[in-house]
C-alpha positions in Angstrom: 113.2 106.9 187.3 110.1 107.2 189.5 106.4 106.8 189.7 104.0 107.9 192.4 100.4 107.5 193.4 100.3 111.3 194.0 98.6 110.8 197.4 100.6 112.4 200.3 100.1 110.3 203.3 100.0 111.7 206.9 103.2 111.2 208.7 106.2 112.9 210.4 107.7 115.9 208.8 110.5 113.9 207.4 108.2 111.2 206.0 105.9 113.8 204.4 108.9 115.6 202.9 110.2 112.3 201.5 106.8 111.5 200.0 106.7 115.0 198.4 110.2 114.5 197.0 109.2 111.2 195.5 106.1 112.8 193.9 108.2 115.6 192.5 110.7 113.1 191.1 107.9 111.3 189.3 106.6 114.6 187.9 109.9 115.8 186.6 110.7 112.4 185.0 107.3 112.1 183.4 106.6 109.0 185.5 109.4 107.2 183.7 109.6 103.5 184.4 109.8 100.2 182.7 106.2 99.4 183.7 103.1 101.6 183.9 102.4 103.4 187.1 100.3 101.4 189.6 98.0 104.3 190.1 96.8 106.2 187.0 94.9 109.3 186.3 93.2 110.7 183.1 95.7 112.6 181.0 98.6 111.4 183.1 102.0 111.3 181.2 104.2 108.2 181.2 107.7 107.8 179.8 107.6 104.1 178.9 111.3 103.1 179.0 110.6 99.6 177.9 109.0 100.6 174.6 111.0 103.8 174.4 107.9 106.0 173.8 106.1 108.9 175.5 102.5 108.2 176.4 99.5 110.0 177.9 96.5 108.5 179.6 93.2 108.8 177.8 90.4 110.9 179.2 88.5 107.8 180.4 91.6 106.6 182.2 91.2 103.3 180.5 94.3 103.2 178.3 97.4 104.9 177.0 97.9 107.0 173.9 101.4 106.9 172.3 102.6 110.4 171.3 106.3 110.1 170.2 109.5 108.2 170.8 111.7 109.1 173.8 114.5 110.1 171.4 112.3 112.9 170.1 111.1 111.2 166.9 107.4 110.7 166.2 106.2 107.1 165.9 102.8 108.3 164.7 100.6 111.4 165.0 96.8 111.1 165.3 94.9 113.9 163.7 91.3 114.7 163.2 90.0 114.2 159.7 89.6 117.9 159.1 88.0 119.5 156.0 89.1 121.3 152.9 88.4 124.6 154.6 90.0 123.6 157.9 92.6 120.9 157.3 93.8 118.9 160.3 97.4 119.7 159.3 97.9 123.2 158.0 100.8 125.5 157.2 101.0 128.6 159.4 102.2 131.1 156.8 99.5 130.1 154.3 96.6 130.5 156.8 94.5 127.7 158.3 92.9 126.6 155.0 96.0 125.2 153.2 97.3 121.8 154.3 96.4 118.1 154.5 93.2 116.4 155.6 91.2 113.2 155.1 87.9 113.3 153.2 86.9 109.8 154.2 88.2 106.4 155.5 91.7 105.7 154.4 91.7 108.8 152.1 94.3 111.6 152.0 93.6 115.0 150.5 95.5 118.2 149.8 93.8 121.6 150.0 94.9 125.1 149.1 93.0 128.2 150.0 90.2 126.0 151.3 89.7 124.2 148.0 90.4 120.4 147.6 93.1 120.1 145.0 94.4 116.5 145.1 92.8 113.4 146.5 94.2 109.8 147.1 91.5 107.2 147.7 91.8 104.1 149.8 92.3 102.2 146.5 95.3 104.4 145.6 93.5 106.3 142.9 94.8 109.8 142.5 92.5 112.6 141.5 93.4 116.2 140.6 90.5 118.5 141.2 90.2 121.4 138.7 93.9 122.0 138.1 96.6 121.0 135.6 99.5 118.6 136.0 102.8 119.7 134.5 105.8 117.4 134.2 108.8 119.8 133.9 112.1 119.2 132.0 110.7 116.5 129.6 109.6 114.3 132.5 107.9 111.1 131.5 104.3 110.0 132.1 105.0 106.3 132.6 102.7 103.3 132.6 104.3 100.2 134.2 103.5 96.5 133.3 101.8 94.1 135.7 105.0 93.4 137.8 106.3 97.0 137.3 109.5 95.6 135.8 109.1 97.7 132.6 107.0 100.6 131.4 106.0 102.7 128.4 105.9 106.5 128.5 104.9 109.7 126.9 107.4 112.5 126.7 107.3 116.1 125.3 109.7 117.1 122.6 112.9 119.0 123.5 111.5 122.3 122.2 107.9 123.4 121.9 107.2 126.6 120.0 103.9 127.3 121.8 101.5 125.7 124.2 98.8 123.3 122.7 96.1 121.2 124.2 94.8 118.1 122.5 91.2 117.4 123.4 90.3 113.7 123.2 87.0 112.4 121.6 84.1 111.6 123.9 83.7 108.0 122.8 85.7 105.1 121.4 86.0 104.8 117.6 85.3 101.7 115.5 87.8 99.0 114.6 90.5 100.2 112.2 89.9 103.9 112.8 92.8 106.3 113.6 93.0 109.3 116.0 93.3 112.5 113.9 93.5 116.2 114.6 91.6 119.1 113.0 94.8 121.2 113.3 93.4 123.2 116.2 93.9 120.5 119.0 90.5 118.7 118.6 91.1 115.0 118.2 88.6 112.6 116.7 88.3 109.0 115.4 88.5 108.9 111.6 88.5 106.3 108.9 91.5 106.9 106.8 90.8 106.7 103.1 93.9 106.9 101.0 93.9 109.3 98.0 94.5 107.3 94.9 97.1 108.5 92.5 95.8 109.5 89.1 97.4 108.7 85.7 99.2 112.1 85.8 100.4 111.4 89.3 101.9 108.1 88.2 103.5 109.8 85.2 105.0 112.6 87.4 106.5 115.9 86.5 109.6 115.8 84.2 112.0 118.5 83.4 115.8 119.1 83.3 118.0 120.1 86.2 121.4 121.4 87.1 123.1 120.6 90.5 126.6 120.2 91.7 127.7 117.0 93.4 127.5 117.4 97.2 124.9 120.3 96.9 121.2 120.2 97.7 120.3 123.1 95.5 118.8 122.0 92.2 118.0 124.4 89.5 115.2 123.2 87.1 114.2 124.4 83.7 110.6 124.6 84.7 109.0 124.3 88.2 105.5 123.9 86.9 103.8 121.1 88.9 106.6 120.7 91.4 105.5 121.0 95.0 107.1 120.5 98.4 107.3 116.9 99.5 107.6 115.4 96.1 110.1 112.5 95.6 112.9 113.5 93.2 114.4 110.9 90.8 117.5 111.5 88.7 121.1 110.6 88.1 123.0 110.9 91.4 119.9 111.7 93.4 119.7 109.5 96.5 116.6 107.3 96.4 114.0 108.8 98.7 115.2 112.3 98.3 112.3 114.8 98.5 111.6 118.5 97.7 112.3 120.4 101.0 111.5 123.9 99.6 111.0 125.4 96.2 111.5 129.1 95.2 111.0 130.0 91.6 113.1 127.4 89.7 115.4 126.6 92.7 114.6 123.3 94.4 116.2 122.5 97.8 116.6 118.8 98.1 116.3 116.8 101.4 119.7 115.2 100.6 122.8 116.3 98.7 123.2 115.2 95.2 125.7 112.4 94.6 126.6 113.6 91.0 126.8 116.8 89.0 123.9 117.3 86.6 124.0 119.8 83.8 120.5 120.2 82.3 119.9 116.5 82.8 116.5 114.8 83.1 114.9 114.9 86.5 111.5 113.5 87.6 109.2 114.6 90.5 106.5 112.3 91.9 103.7 112.9 94.4 104.6 111.1 97.7 101.2 111.4 99.4 98.9 109.2 97.2 98.4 105.5 97.0 98.8 103.5 93.8 95.9 101.2 92.9 95.8 98.3 90.5 93.3 100.3 88.4 95.8 103.2 87.9 98.9 101.2 87.2 97.7 97.7 86.2 99.8 96.3 83.3 102.1 99.3 83.4 104.7 98.2 85.9 107.8 96.3 85.3 107.4 92.9 87.0 111.1 92.0 86.8 114.4 93.3 85.5 118.1 92.5 85.6 121.4 94.0 84.5 124.1 91.3 84.4 127.6 90.5 83.0 127.2 87.5 80.7 130.9 86.9 80.2 133.0 84.4 82.1 131.2 83.7 85.4 127.8 85.3 85.0 127.3 88.1 87.6 124.2 90.2 88.4 124.9 93.9 88.7 121.4 95.0 89.8 118.0 93.4 89.6 114.4 93.3 90.8 112.4 90.1 91.2 115.2 88.0 89.7 116.7 85.3 91.9 119.5 84.1 89.7 120.9 83.8 86.1 121.7 80.3 84.8 124.6 80.1 82.4 123.5 77.4 79.8 126.4 77.9 77.5 128.0 80.5 75.3 125.5 83.4 75.0 122.8 81.2 76.5 121.2 82.4 79.7 118.1 81.6 81.8 116.6 84.4 83.9 114.9 82.9 87.0 112.2 84.9 88.7 111.9 85.3 92.5 108.1 85.7 92.3 106.4 83.9 89.5 104.5 85.8 86.8 100.7 85.4 86.7 101.0 83.6 83.4 103.5 83.3 80.5 101.9 86.0 78.4 104.3 88.6 79.4 106.3 91.1 77.3 110.0 90.5 77.2 112.5 93.1 76.2 116.3 92.6 76.2 119.4 94.4 75.2 123.1 93.5 74.8 126.1 95.5 74.0 127.6 95.5 70.5 130.7 93.5 69.9 132.8 96.6 68.9 132.6 100.0 67.3 133.1 98.5 63.9 131.2 95.2 64.4 127.8 96.3 65.5 126.6 92.7 65.8 124.7 92.1 69.1 121.4 90.4 69.2 119.4 88.6 71.9 116.1 86.9 72.2 114.1 83.8 73.0 115.0 81.3 70.3 112.8 78.9 68.4 113.0 75.4 66.9 112.7 76.4 63.3 109.0 76.9 63.6 107.1 80.2 63.6 104.7 78.9 66.2 106.9 77.3 68.8 109.9 78.0 71.1 112.7 75.6 72.0 113.7 77.8 74.9 112.1 78.2 78.3 109.4 80.8 78.4 107.4 80.1 81.6 106.0 81.8 84.6 109.1 81.1 86.6 111.9 81.7 84.1 112.8 82.8 80.6 115.7 81.6 78.4 117.6 84.0 76.2 120.4 83.6 73.6 122.9 86.3 72.5 124.3 85.5 69.0 126.1 87.0 66.0 125.0 87.2 62.4 125.9 83.5 61.9 123.6 82.6 64.8 126.7 81.5 66.8 126.3 82.2 70.5 128.2 85.1 72.0 128.8 86.0 75.6 128.1 89.6 76.3 129.5 92.0 78.9 126.2 93.9 79.2 122.9 92.1 79.2 119.7 93.9 80.2 116.3 92.3 80.5 112.9 93.6 81.5 109.6 91.9 81.9 106.2 93.6 81.7 102.7 92.0 82.3 
């Protein structure tokens, strides 16, 4: 470790030789020492063994410039800002116009072929100039929350048949509008107005069909009016099943049938239109129930019926989950016959001997029914079906 003032003083031969050796030792050791040389010169090197870095004196001989660590690693590298055409750090095999430069204070930019491609501003904003960004292998485009603990993301599907670009609208829409496509990639804000079902849409298309249980291939007697996407209703057809395809009279269902049909009734209904009160007002069943009226009363299936009250033999009260708008509803009910020989089986709301009054409950929240025989004695029935229309 040596430093030298690089001034060879006059002296004896031995003294001059010693002074030269000391100067050479300083040169070969890069003036290495724990403290800076006493005498300094512009562009003079110094291996600072205290800080462990290699320095060079600046041109004004007023300070030191740190170049790299003594172990060979760079602490920092000072580069000129450069330009897109002449980046300060370039890649040799790509020429001198592909590399990294700074377009301004605290900014970092990437250039290729002399053209600015990517810029990172001092605020951390990243801008891509004139190119595309591709996230390969279903990579996510993620947006983190304020503390970056969670994020939401967009991701491409696993398989894409062909490339497509969606072009966003040039302004915001109004409240309640939806982003829609024209089918060619142009997006726009649109007010969605539902298509209202007509009377014929509500009625649906009815025919007969044949299908084997576990199969999705339904053969219909007539395919007139049946289109792809319609909801299919029939015995053994899973609720929500739709028409996947239709060829001649062969309808492919979206789900396998749960029962075998042989020229049995099947209905098809449009699944793309909205119902309005004007098209179905007064036509829908507001409540229905199928229950076992013997022993402990038990509901088999129902809609808008909360419970059945057993008032006595053959005497039941059907309680509504949601009340009727008034008590002027239409009641229809059915019970099973007593036997194959005794066809007695009647049910209804019963009166008090007057043609103008009822002794049973007939209100917006419940209706009372009585099943009886020819002698008006109450009879519990195995099958009781009730439907309410208003």
